[in-house]
TORTIKE-674747 format. One record per residue: x, y, z of N, C-alpha, C in turn; residue in one letter. Coordinates in steps of 0.02 Angstrom, whole numbers, plus 32768, in hexadecimal, padded with zeros to 4 digits. Example, Ala and Ser with C-alpha at 12.3 -4.5 7.8 and 13.67 -1.06 7.14 Angstrom:
2
82947EE4818682677F1F818682947F5B8186a;82827F90816282AC7FCB816582858002818As;
This chain:
342
7070A900410B7030A8DF40FE700AA8D84140m;6FCAA8D6413A6FA0A8D841756F84A8924184e;6F92A87B41C16F7DA83841D46F42A8384204y;6F2FA87142206F00A87342576EB8A872423Fq;6EA4A83E421E6E60A83A42046E35A80F4232s;6E03A82E42526DD7A808427E6DB4A7D04258n;6DAAA7DB42176D86A7AA41EF6DA7A76741F0y;6DEAA76741F66E0FA72841F06E1CA7074233w;6DFFA723426A6E09A70442AB6DD8A6CA42B3q;6DE5A69342926DBBA65842966DE6A61A428Er;6DCCA5E142A76DF3A5A342A66DF3A5854260r;6E2DA56E424B6E34A54C420B6E5CA50D4215l;6E4DA4D941EE6E74A49B41F16E91A48C41ADs;6EBAA45841A96EE0A44B416C6EB4A446412Fr;6E7CA42541326E55A41840F76E1AA44740EFr;6E24A48541056DF1A4B740F96E08A4E440C0r;6DD8A4FE409D6DE8A52540626DD3A56D406Bv;6DFBA59B40516DEBA5E340546DD5A5F9400Fl;6D9FA61D400C6D87A6373FCC6D9DA6803FC6q;6DBEA6913F8D6DD5A6D53F806DFFA6EF3FBAa;6E33A6CA3FCB6E5AA6DC40066E87A7183FFCt;6E9BA7273FBF6EC8A75F3FB46EA1A7A03FB9v;6EB5A7CB3FE86E93A80A3FF26EBBA8403FCFv;6EA0A85E3F9A6EC4A88F3F736EDCA8C93F9Dg;6F1AA8DE3F916F35A9163FB76F5CA8FF3FF4g;6F4FA8C2400C6F74A8AA40456F92A865403Bv;6F86A84740026FA7A8083FF26F92A7CF401Fg;6FC3A7AB403C6FB3A77040636FA7A78240ACi;6F9AA7C140B96F90A7D740FE6F5EA7AC4123a;6F23A7A241056EEFA77E41286F03A7364135a;6F21A71641046F35A6D0410D6F6CA6CA4141a;6F9AA6FA41446FD3A6F341706FC3A6FD41B9a;6F87A71841C86F75A71F420E6F66A6DC422Ei;6F5BA6A942066F4BA667421F6F8CA6444232i;6F8FA628426D6FCAA60542836FD0A5C14261g;7007A59D426D7011A55C424F7010A5254284c;7003A4E9426F6FFAA4B342A0703CA49B42BDd;7038A47242F07073A45C4314709FA42E42EAe;7084A41242B570ABA3E6428B70DAA40D425Ee;70CFA44F425870F9A477422D70E9A46D41E4g;70AEA45441D5709DA44641907083A483416Ct;7072A4B541937058A4F24174700DA4F64177g;6FECA4C441936FA3A4CB41946F8FA4F941CDs;6F63A52941C06F4CA55541F46F2BA52D422Bp;6F37A54142686F1FA51B42A16EF7A54842CFq;6ED5A52B42FC6EACA551432B6ED5A579435Cg;6EB4A5A143866ED6A5CD43B46EF8A5A743ECp;6F2FA5C544056F53A5A6443C6F4BA5CE447Cs;6F37A60D44776F31A63644B36F02A67044A4q;6EEFA69144D96EC2A6CA44D16EE6A70944E7t;6EE4A73D44BE6F06A77B44CC6EE0A7A644FEg;6EFCA7E1450D6EDFA80E453E6E99A824452Bd;6E8DA82B44EA6E4BA84244D36E1AA80844CBa;6E2EA7CC44DF6E03A79344D86E04A7754492g;6E31A78C44686E35A77444246E61A7364420r;6E4AA70343FF6E70A6C543F96EB0A6D143D1e;6EE8A6B643EB6F28A6C043CB6F3FA68143A8q;6F59A685436C6F6FA64A43476FB3A630435Ep;6FBFA5F1434E7000A5D3435D7032A5EA432Ai;7070A5F7434070A4A60D431370C9A5D242F4r;70EAA5DF42BB7115A5AE429C70F5A58B4261g;711CA55F42427103A538420A7108A55C41C8g;70E9A53E419570EDA557415070A8A5654136t;70A0A59F41187062A5B140F7706BA5A340ADl;7049A57040937051A55A404E7011A5674027a;7016A5913FF36FDCA5A53FCC6FEAA59B3F81l;6FB5A59B3F5A6FBDA5973F126FC4A5DE3EF6v;6FEEA5E63EC56FFBA6283EA86FDAA62D3E64n;6F9DA6433E626F78A6483E246F8FA6853DFCe;6F9BA67B3DBC6FB0A6B23D906FFBA6BF3D90g;7020A69E3DBD7068A6AC3DC1708FA68F3D86a;7070A6623D607093A6473D2670A1A67D3CF2e;707FA6B63CF7708AA6ED3CC870B5A7243CE5q;70CEA71C3D2270F6A7503D42713AA7543D22l;714AA78D3D007188A7903CDA71C7A79E3D03p;71BFA7C23D3B71F9A7D53D6471E2A7EE3DA8h;7210A8063DD27201A8193E177206A8633E25l;7210A88C3DF27217A8D43DFF71D2A8F23E0Bd;71C5A9073E497182A91E3E5C7170A9613E3Cv;71A1A9873E247193A9C63E04718EA9C03DB8h;719DA9853D9E7196A9783D567162A9433D48q;7138A9353D787109A8FD3D7370CAA90E3D9An;7091A9083D7B7051A9163D9C702BA8D83DB1s;7048A89D3DA77026A85E3DB67014A85A3E00f;6FD3A8503E0E6FBEA8493E536FDEA80D3E76g;6FEDA7D93E4F700BA79D3E6C7051A7AB3E87v;7073A7DD3E6C70B4A7F13E8770ACA81C3EC5l;7081A84E3EC1707BA8803EF67056A8673F33h;7022A83F3F276FF6A82D3F5E7004A7EA3F7Fg;7021A7BB3F59702CA7783F75706FA75A3F60s;7097A7803F3B70D8A7673F247111A78A3F48g;714AA78F3F267186A7AA3F46717DA7F23F5Ca;714BA8153F407140A85A3F53712EA8643F9Cg;7119A82F3FBE7108A83640047146A83C4030i;7181A837401271BFA845403771C6A88F4046a;71A1A8B9402171A7A90240277171A91F4053y;717FA95A406D714EA98140927132A9B84067s;70FFA9DA408070E3AA16406170E3AA4E4095r;70D3AA89408070D0AAC140AF7096AAB840DFl;705BAAA740C57021AA9640EE7001AA5740D1v;6FD1AA3B40F56FAEAA0040DC6F66AA0240F3m;6F3DA9D940D56EF6A9D640E66EEDA9BC412Df;6EC0A9DA41526EB0A9C441966E75A9944193d;6E85A95341956E51A92041906E28A91941D0l;6E3EA93842076E15A93742436DD5A95E4239n;6DD6A98E420A6D9DA9B941FE6D76A9A741BFk;6D93A97B41966D72A96741586D40A92E4166y;6D05A92B41476CEEA95441106CC5A9914124p;6CBBA99B41666C92A9D4417C6CB1AA164166a;6CF3AA1741646D16AA5541536D55AA45412Be;6D62AA6B40F66DA0AA6440D16DD2AA9440EFl;6DFBAA7A411C6E29AAA341426E71AA8A4139a;6EA0AAB041526EE7AAA041496F0AAAA2418Cf;6F3FAA7B41906F6AAA7B41CB6FB2AA7F41B3t;6FDFAA9041DF7025AA9941CB7048AA5841BEg;7077AA5A418F70A6AA23418570EBAA3F4194d;7110AA574163714EAA7A4171713FAABD4193v;7107AADC418170F2AB1A41A170D2AB0B41E4a;70E6AB2F421770C8AB284259708BAB554260e;708FAB9142417057ABBF4244705CABEF4209s;7027AC1441FD7028AC4541C66FF5AC7B41D4w;6FFFACB341B26FD1ACEB41B76FC8AD0A4172e;6F91AD2D416B6F7EAD4B412B6F73AD964138n;6FABADBE413F6FA5AE0441546F7FAE304124p;6F7EAE1F40E46F54AE4140B46F3EAE0E4080d;6F0CAE1F40566EEEADEC40296F1FADCA3FFAp;6F59ADE83FED6F88ADCC3FBC6FCBADB63FDCa;6FCFADB4401F700EADA440407003AD6D4074t;7030AD3C4073702EAD0440A27073ACFD40C2w;7076ACF9410470B5ACF1412870B3ACB04150v;70E3AC84414370E6AC4341637121AC404194f;7114AC2841D07148AC1842007154ABCD41FDk;7193ABB941F271A3AB7341E871B4AB51422Al;71A6AB11422D71B9AAE842667205AAE44269r;7221AAE242A57269AADE42AD7282AA9642B8r;7253AA6642BA7266AA2142C6725EA9F54288d;7253AA13424D724EA9ED42107293A9E741F0v;72A8A9A941E372EAA99D41C672E4A9734187k;7313A97E41597317A952411F732CA90C4137w;7318A8DA4112732CA89641227378A8914120q;7393A868414B73DCA865415473FDA83B411Dn;73FBA85740E07416A83640A57441A869407Fi;747CA855406874A7A88240427486A8934000a;748EA8D03FE774BAA90540017498A9364030p;745BA92940467438A95940717448A94D40BAv;744CA90E40CE7469A8FA410F7444A915414Cn;7403A917414973DCA926418573DDA96D419Eg;73EFA99C417573F0A9E2418B73A8A9FC4194r;739EAA3241B9735BAA4E41C2733EAA684180p;72FCAA65417A72D9AA82414172CCAACC4151v;72E1AAF8412472DBAB40413172B6AB6540FBg;72B2ABA64104728DABD040D672A6ABCD408Eg;72E7ABC940857303ABC6404272EFAB86401Eq;72E5AB50404372CDAB1240257286AB1A400Ad;725CAB3D402F7218AB4940187217AB743FD9v;723EABAA3FDA7242ABD63F9F725CABB13F63i;7293AB8B3F6C72B0AB653F35727DAB343F17y;7257AB133F427228AAE03F2B71F0AAFF3F01s;71D4AB363F18719EAB563EF271B9AB733EB0f;71F5AB8E3EB17213ABA73E73721FAB6E3E42q;7237AB363E5C7242AAFC3E307200AAE23E15r;71CDAAE13E3F718BAACC3E287172AAF83DEFq;717FAB383DF3716CAB663DBD7194AB583D7Eq;71D4AB4E3D867201AB463D4C71F6AB043D28q;71E6AACF3D4C71DEAA8E3D2D719BAA863D09e;716DAAB43D14712FAABC3CED70F9AA893CFBs;7109AA4A3D0670D6AA163D0B70A2AA263D40a;70B7AA413D787089AA523DAF7089AA9C3DBEn;70A1AAC43D8E70A6AB0C3D997061AB2D3D9Fa;7030AB123D7C6FEDAB303D7D6FCFAB323DC2g;6FE5AB053DEF6FC9AB023E326FD9AB423E58i;7014AB5E3E4C7029AB9A3E70702FABD63E40i;7003ABD73E0E7005AC0C3DDC6FFAAC513DF9a;6FD9AC553E336FCAAC963E527006ACB53E75a;703CAC8E3E7F7076ACA83EA27096ACE03E7Bf;70A8AD163E9E70CAAD4E3E7E7111AD563E98d;7119AD563EDA715BAD603EF87162AD333F35k;719DAD163F3D71ADACEB3F7671EEAD013F95m;71F1AD043FD7722FAD173FF87233ACF6403Ce;7271ACE4404E727FACC940917294AD0440BCa;726AAD1840EA7278AD51411572AFAD414148m;72B3AD02415C72EAACE7418472E9AC9C417Ad;7311AC7741A17316AC2F419672D4AC0A419Fd;72A7AC2641C67268AC0241D4722AAC2C41C8y;7230AC5E419C71F6AC87418B71F5AC92413Ft;71BCAC83412071B4AC8940D87178ACB640CAv;7181ACE5409C7149AD104088713BAD06403Er;70FCACFA402E70E7ACEF3FE970B2AD233FD8i;70BDAD463FA0708DAD783F89706DAD5E3F48t;702CAD643F447008AD4E3F086FF8AD893EDAt;6FEBAD793E9B6FDCADAD3E6A6F9BADD23E7Bk;6F6FADAF3E9C6F2EADCA3EAF6F14AD9F3EE9r;6EE3ADB53F0E6EC8AD8A3F436EB2AD473F26p;6EC6AD113F496EBAACCE3F306E99ACA33F66d;6E59AC943F5D6E35AC6D3F8F6E4FAC263F93a;6E70AC0E3F5F6E89ABC93F5E6ED2ABC43F72d;6EEEABF83F8F6F36ABF93F9C6F4CABBE3FC8f;6F2CABB340016F40AB7D402D6F36AB39400Bl;6F02AB343FE36EF8AAF63FBD6F32AAE93F8Ey;6F4EAB1F3F716F86AB183F426FC5AB013F65s;6FD6AB1F3F9E7013AB0B3FC1700AAAC93FE6v;6FCBAAB53FF26FBEAA7540126FB1AA3D3FE1g;6FB0AA4D3FA06FA7AA193F6D6FDFA9E63F71d;6FCDA9A63F666FFFA9713F6D7038A9773F3Bq;7030A9A03F067065A9A93ED57093A9E33EE6r;7084AA093F1A70AEAA423F2F70E0AA2B3F63s;7110AA023F4D7140A9E43F7B717BAA123F88k;7199AA093FC371D6AA2C3FD57210A9FC3FCBi;723FAA0F3F9E7277A9E43F8D72B9AA063F9Fv;72EEA9E03FA27330A9FB3FB47358AA0B3F75a;7375AA463F74739DAA5C3F3A73D8AA2D3F2Fk;73F8AA173F667432A9EB3F5E7420A9AB3F3Ae;73E5A9903F4873CFA9523F2873C2A95E3EDEa;73A0A9953ECD7391A9A43E8773CFA9B33E5Fa;7400A9D23E7F743EA9E53E5C746AA9A83E4Ed;7461A9733E73748FA9393E6D748DA91C3E27l;7451A9133E0A744CA8F73DC7742BA9273D96n;741DA9633DAC73FDA9943D8073B2A9933D83g;7395A95E3D9E734CA9593DAA7342A9223DDEd;7302A9123DEB72F3A8DF3E1D72D1A8A23DFEl;72D8A8993DBD72B4A8633D9B72C8A81F3DB5k;7308A8143DC1731FA7D53DDC733AA7DD3E23q;7327A8133E43733DA8213E87737DA84B3E88g;7399A8533EC37382A8363F027342A8553F1Cp;7316A82C3F3572D8A8443F5472E6A84E3F9Et;72F0A88C3FB17301A89D3FF772D0A8D4400Di;72A3A8C240397273A8F240517278A8FD409Bg;7244A91C40B87241A92541007201A905411Bs;71E3A8DA40F271A4A8B9410471AEA87A412Cg;7177A85541387178A81B41657197A7DC4149p;71A1A7D9410671BAA79C40E771F9A7A940C0w;7228A77A40C47268A77D409F7266A74A4067i;7275A760402B7275A7323FF272B1A7033FF5l;72A4A6C23FF172D9A6903FF072E3A6743FAAe;72ABA6693F8672B1A6493F447276A65D3F19e;7284A66C3EDA7250A6763EA97265A6533E69w;723FA6203E55724BA5FD3E177211A60E3DE9v;7220A6333DB471EBA64B3D8771BFA6123D6Fq;717EA61D3D73714BA5ED3D5E7149A5AE3D88e;716AA5AF3DC2716AA5733DEC7157A5823E35q;7181A5A53E587172A5AE3E9F7194A5EC3EBCn;717BA5FF3EF67196A6373F1D719DA61E3F65l;71D5A62E3F8371E0A61B3FC971FAA6583FF0r;71DAA666402871EFA69E405271F2A687409Bm;7218A6AA40C3721CA699410A720FA6D84134r;71FEA6CD417171EDA70341A07228A73241AAr;721BA77241A9724EA7A541B67254A7AF4201n;728BA79A42207291A79F42697299A7E64281p;72A7A815425472B2A85A42677277A8874254d;723EA86942427204A890423071EDA8BA426By;71DAA8F8426071CBA9254298718EA90E42C0y;7160A8EB42A17129A8CE42C7713FA88842DDr;715FA88543167184A849432A7158A80C4331i;7116A815433A70EAA7DC434270D7A7BC4300e;70E8A7DA42C870D4A7C342867110A7B54259l;7108A78B422870CFA75E421B70D0A722424Ap;7099A6FD424C7095A6C3427870B8A686425By;70B4A67C421B70D4A64341FB711FA65141F3a;7147A61D41EF718FA62341E571A1A625419Bd;717AA60041737189A5F9412B7149A6044103v;7151A62440CA7119A62F409C712CA6134058y;7106A5E140427111A5C3400070D6A5D33FD2n;70E6A5E63F9570B1A5F43F6370C3A5CA3F26r;7099A59A3F1670A8A56A3EE0707CA57A3EA4i;709BA57C3E697075A5883E2C7055A5463E16v;7012A5453E156FEDA50B3DFD6FB7A5263DCEi;6FC6A52B3D8D6F95A5493D5F6F56A5203D54p;6F5AA4DE3D5E6F21A4B33D536EF7A4AC3D92d;6EB7A4BB3D8F6E8DA4BB3DCA6E85A4763DE8i;6E84A4423DBF6E7DA3FE3DD96EBBA3E93E00q;6EF6A3FD3DE66F34A3EF3E0B6F35A4143E4Dt;6F1DA4523E4D6F19A47A3E8A6EEBA4593EBDa;6EB3A43F3EA66E85A41D3ED36EA5A3DE3EF1q;6ECBA3BA3EC86EEDA37E3EE06F21A3903F15a;6F45A3C73F096F77A3DE3F396F56A3F33F7Ba;6F1BA4113F756EF6A4253FB16EDFA3E83FD8f;6EC6A3B63FB56EADA3793FD66EE4A3563FFDr;6F22A3593FE36F59A33540036F80A3624034t;6F69A3A0403E6F89A3CB406F6FC8A3EE4057g;6FD7A3EB40157012A40E3FFB7007A4593FF9q;6FC8A46E3FF06FB6A4B43FF46F7BA4BB4023i;6F72A4F6403F6F3FA50040726F05A52A405Al;6F04A53B401B6ED0A56740016EC5A55B3FB7q;6E87A55B3FA36E76A55D3F5C6E39A58A3F54v;6E36A5AD3F1D6DF9A5D33F0F6DC3A5A23EF9n;6D86A5B33F066D50A5833EFB6D11A5A43EE2t;6CE4A57B3ECA6CA0A5913EBA6C72A5573ECEn;6C32A55D3EBF6C03A52B3ED66C13A4E53EBCg;6C26A4E03E7D6C34A49F3E5F6C72A47F3E7Eq;6CA7A4A73E856CE5A48D3EA26CDAA4793EEBi;6CB4A4A23F0F6CA6A4923F556C82A4503F5Bt;6C53A4433F2F6C2DA4053F306C5BA3C93F25k;6C8AA3D03EF66CBAA39A3EE86CE8A38F3F24l;6D00A3C53F426D2EA3BE3F7A6D0BA3A13FB7l;6CCBA3AF3FBF6CA6A3953FF86CA6A3493FF9n;6CADA32A3FBE6CACA2E23FBA6CECA2C23FD4q;6D23A2E93FD56D63A2CD3FE96D83A2F14025s;6D66A32940396D81A34F40716D49A35740A4v;6D44A32A40D46D0AA32841016CFEA3684128p;6D34A38A413F6D2BA3C541686D34A4064140d;6D24A40341016D2CA43D40D56D03A47840EFl;6D21A4B240EE6CFDA4EF40FF6D0DA52540CDq;6CDBA54440B16CE4A57B40826CDFA5BC40A7v;6D10A5E7409D6D11A62840BD6D10A65E4088v;6CDEA689408B6CDBA6C1405C6D02A6FC4079d;6D2CA71B404F6D51A75540656D42A78F4037s;6D4BA7CB40516D3DA807402A6D7CA81E4006k;6D75A8343FC86DADA84C3FA16DB4A8973FAAl;6DF1A8AD3FB86DFEA8F43FC76E32A9103F97l;6E28A94D3F816E5AA9703F5B6E63A9553F15g;6EA2A9513EFE6EAFA93E3EB96E98A8F93EA9v;6E91A8CD3EDB6E7AA8893ECE6E2FA8823ECFg;6E0BA8B73EE06DC3A8B23EE66D9FA8C53EA6g;6D5FA8B43EA36D37A8C73E696D49A8A03E2Cg;6D42A8C03DF26D52A8A03DB26D9EA8A03DA9v;6DB9A8673D986E01A8613D8E6E13A8623D44r;6E46A8883D346E60A88A3CF06EA8A8723CF1l;6EB4A8393CD26EF8A81D3CCF6F14A8283C89w;6F4DA8483C856F6BA8573C446FA6A8293C37m;6FA0A8013C046FD5A7D03BF47010A7F33BD3s;704EA7E53BEC7089A8013BCC70A5A7D53B94p;7082A79E3B85709CA76F3B53706DA7653B18v;702DA7783B1E6FFEA76D3AE86FD7A7AD3AD9n;6FC4A7B53A9A6F97A7EB3A886FB8A8303A89g;6F8FA8643A836FABA8A83A806FCDA8BE3AC0p;6FBCA89E3AF86FDCA8B23B377023A8973B3Et;703DA8763B0B7084A8663B0A70AEA8A53B0Ar;7093A8DA3AED70B5A91A3AEA70AEA93D3B2Dd;70E6A94B3B4F70E4A9693B9170C0A9AC3B90v;70C3A9CF3B5870A2AA103B547056AA083B58r;703CA9D23B3D6FF4A9C63B416FE0A9B73B89v;7009A98F3BAC6FFAA97F3BF26FFEA9BD3C1Dr;702FA9E83C107035AA263C366FF9AA533C2Bq;6FE3AA583BEC6FABAA833BDC6F6BAA6A3BFFa;6F60AA283BFE6F25AA0C3C1E6F28AA163C6Al;6F65AA0F3C866F6DAA193CCE6F5DAA613CE2s;6F74AA913CBA6F67AAD73CC96F1DAAE73CC2k;6EFEAACA3C8F6EB7AAD53C846E8FAABA3CBFl;6EA1AA7E3CD66E7FAA5F3D0F6E86AA8A3D4Dw;6EC4AAA33D596ED0AACB3D956EA9AB0C3D93t;6E9FAB283D586E7DAB683D516E31AB613D58a;6E17AB243D536DCFAB1B3D556DB2AB283D9Bm;
């Protein structure tokens, strides 16, 4: 996930509110760039030092506590059997890496990509892509994967599993052939030239997972959630809360800034506002009416507008797995494929 967003280089205090903080395609990236205060309460705090480029640097440590909207409908944690943005962008899915990710340093002026597990890539002909993988990316040090390096076979396995599980297969529908040329080189051939290819492999639902973890229980619905990303899953209680901690072996050693990430399910907006007022959470989505109400009880309230990118941007379509025709997984899969093809 990409944390280097210039947009978020600003001072925040405990009782400030973020509007539309979840950036589609990168999850909690923008929020996690904010450091935490010296009390360890998780409230984002002002800068403590200035870097070489003159950019203010956040304080490390503490807990980032946010409200998890929509998570009450999250049925399980298998990222290849679930299209819910709340899983992929701000839930347990952020434990995983992708081949590439959106480059927020260039957004919104340019929709560009930067490497995640991939260090570099080339496009030798219109239907062929060759990726060179980073050699310092490791799986989280949890059994049965135990911190081994992420290699080409992991990438191939993950895309094949994504195709087989169907829920997110439409994202990579253009894939024709995949091969690991060596431990750190992957070649993907498409059925035809695909202008959206990098967008497909950089989509937040195109996660790289470990075969050992998936084989343990036959799927990843109840875990183990073992990725190579910046956060390690500690606890997930369905319809209640998510708790993650900083991955000390993440290849970008400076990230994340917070030590703990809590995501609490609060379906009622008034309860969420009360939790925000008392500092239990550091973010709520808002509109003009809510902002007016909060201004009466939060003296230093600040509303921050953020831009929505990727799957979380634009018009959102949420498909319920418990009510209506979308209870049928085949209906959800068909709608997902239709959306991807548009």
